[in-house]
N, C-alpha and C positions, 0 to 999 in steps of 0.2 A: 362667936360660936366655939363650942368645945373643940380644942385641938385634937382630942382623941378621935372624934368623928372624922375629921379631915385626914388624920393619919390612917384610920381604918379604910377610907376610900382609896387613898394612895396605895396602900399595901395590896388590897384586893384587886385594884386595877393593874398593878405591877405583875401579879401572877398571871393575869390574862394576857398581858403584854409579852410574856415569855412564849406563849403559843404563837403570837404574831412573829416573834423573832425566829422560832423554829421553822415556820413556813417560809419566811424570808431567806433563811439559810439554804433552803432547797433551791430557791431562785439563784443564789450565789454559786451553788455547786455546778449548775449547768452553764451559767454565764462564764465561769472561769475557763472552761475547756472549749466552748463553742461560740461564745458571745450570743447565745440564744437562751430563752427561758420558755417554760411551759405555761402558757396562758390558761391551760386547763388544770392547773395545779390544785385548785379548790375541789374539782371533781375527784381527783386522786385522794384527797383527804376524806371526802364523803364516801366514796366507794370502798375505801379501806376500812372505814368505820362500820359500814354495813356488813362487810365480809367478816370482820372481827366479831360483830354482834351475832352473826349467823353461827360462827364457831362456838360461841358461848351457848347459844340456844340448842346446839347439837350435843351439849354436855361436855365440851372440852374445858379443862381447868383453865383458870385465868392465866396462870404462868406459862401454859402452852399456847394460849390464844395470842399472846403478845408476839412471839416470834413468827407465828403463822400469819398474823396481820402484817408484820413487817415484810415478810417474804412476798406476800400478795402485792403490797405497795411497790416493792422493787420490781416485780414483774410488770406491773402497770407502767412504771417509768420506762422500762425497756421497750414496751409496746409503743409508747409515745415517741421514743427516739427512732424506732425503726419505721413507723408508719407516718410520722408527721414531721420529722426533723432531718433525717439523714439525707434524703434526696435533695431537699432544699439547700442544705449546706454544700453538697457536692456541686450543685449548680450555682453556688454563690449567690443565692437569691434570698429574699426575706419571706418566702412562702411559708416558712415554719410558723409565722405569726398566725396566719389564718388557719393553717392545718391544726395547730394545737388547740385553737378555739373550737374548731369543728369537732375534734376528738373529745373535748370537754363536754360539748353539747350532746354528743352520742352517749357519753358516760352518764350524763344527767337523765337522758331518756331511758337508758337501760335500768338505772336505779328505780325510776318511777314504775317501770313495767315489772321489775322483778320483786321489789320490796314494797311498792306502793308509795303514796304521797304523804302518809301520816308520819308524824314524828314518833320515835320510839325511845323509851328509856334504855340506858346502857348500864347494866348491872356491874357493880364493882365491889370487891371485898374491902376496899379502902373506906374507912369511916368518913362521913360528912359532918360529924359532930364537931362543933367549934372548940378549939383550945384557946384558953385565955393566956396570952403571952405579952407581958409588958403593956397591959391595957388594950391589947388588940386581939380580936378574934381571928384565928387562923385555923382552917380545917386541914386534917391530914390529906384530903383530896387535893387541896391547893399545894401543899408541900410536895405531893407526888408529882404534880405538874412540873415544879421547879427541878426536882431530881431527874425526872425523865428527860426534860429538855437538855440539861447539862450533861447527862450521861450519853445521849445520842450525839450531841455536838462534839463532846470530848472524844468519843470513840471514833468518829469520822476524822477528826483532826489528827488523832493518834495514828490512824490508818494511813492518812496522807503523808505523814512525816516519817513513819518508821518502817513501812513496807515498800517493796520494789514497785508494786502496782500503784501505791500512793505517790511514790516519787515520780512515776510516769505521769500521773495526774498533775503534779506540780510543774513538770517539764512542759507539758502541752499548754498548761495555763500561762506559763511565762513566754513561750514562743513555739507555736505549733509547727512551723516549717523547720526550725532547728531540731525539734524533738523527732520529727520524722526522719531527718537526715541521720540521726543517731540510732535509728532502727525502732523507734517507738511508734506503735500504731495509734494514730490520732483517733481513728474511728472507734476502736475498742475502748479507748480512754473516754471518749464522749459517751459511749454506751454505759460505761461504769458510772459516770457522773449522773446520768439520767436514772440509773438504777438506784444510786444512793439518794437522789432527790425524791424518788418515789417512796423509798423507805422512810425518809424524814417526814414526808407527807402522811404516811400511814401512822407514824408515831404521834404526830399532831392530832390526827383523828381519834386515836385511842385515848389520848390524854384529855381532850376537850369534850368527848362524848358524854361522860358521866355528869358533866356540868351543864351542857346545853341540850342534851338528847340527840338522837340520830335522825336525820331527815334529808331529803334531796336538796334542800336549800340551806343546810346547816353551814356550809362553807362560803356562801355567797358574800357575806359581810366580812368574814375572816380574810378572804383572799385579797380584797381591796386594801385592808389595813396592813397585811403582810407585804404587799407590793409597795405601799407607802413607806414602810419600815426599811425595805431593801434599798429603795431609791434614796431616801433621806440619809441612811447610814453609808451608802456606797456599795456597789455590787461586787466589791472585792475586800470587804471587811467583816469577818466573822464575829470579831469582838464588838464591832460597832452595832451590829443588828441587835445584840443583846441589850446594849445600853439604850438604843432608840426604841426598841420594843417595850422595855420597862417604862421609859418616859411616856410613850404614846398611851400605853395602858393606863397609867396613873392619870394622865391628862384627860383621857376619855371619861374616866370615872368621876373626876372632879367636875368636868363640864356637864355630865349628866345630872350630877347632884345639884349644881347651882343653876343651870339653865333649863333643865328638863331632859328627859330621855330622847326627845326628838332631835337634840343637838349632839347626840353621842357620836355620830359619824363625822361631824365637822372637823375636829382636830386633825384626823388623818388626812382629810382632803386639803386642809390649809397647809399642813406640813409638806405634802406632796407638791403642791403648787409653788410654795416658797423654795423648795429644794430644786425643782426644775428651772425656776426663774433665776435663782441666785447662785446655786452651786450644783450644777448637773451631775458632777462626779460624786456627790454625797459629802456629808460632813467628815467622814473618815476615809473617803475615797482618794485615790492617787490621781494626780493630774496627768493627763496623757499628752505626749509630745508628738506632733505629726511632722514627719520629714517632708520637706518641700523640694 
């Protein structure tokens, strides 16, 4: 078989894998501060995409729609933290698991009632015409996905490392009790992590919508793959989710090509099972030591 075809499948899949990595990065942000994740993250992706599409339909320019969509996603993340996570964490229970799922179902129902069940195209000024680069067809739309993913992740990492609020984020992530003794509000820091996670979800929705269209079920498959990426990479490795996301996207594309589209979901599930069975902390995760 022509190697150019295989290379084309790998590159196309890798760009999709970057979206998985971005959503998985949102899981990592909340897990770092609270050891909790939002199981309704897919609905945040979908709701933010619908809201961004509404802004475009109202005549807002694309360059203003993007920050509007990101702010909406951040607001949704704060709602999830306040309504579904905070009380459970205060009671030291695992109730946030069920509550975030319920909030996700409410978001799905709201989307169907507000925007309907039909998928809608997402207009974008970025061209979808292929560019021929080294024998591979790459579209500016795919390039914009890569740029968007690295810009958002880079901005969040810069915020965490260079600002006082970001350093508080890192302190709570390292040791919540010690951070509170130093006067850092863990509650506000967890709020911040959920707001950032919602913003990341919104960016994923804006990036993927021109490729997949916008619909209530648009994120159902994405979220499972993103969760697989987060677990396989490790819930404390931002660099790892990028590598695993690219690998999973490429593997999915090749599996679909060789075995048929019905097997496209299999690689993510297999990787998730192997990670949980062999290395629960993830490929790039740190081993945890429990004091006895």
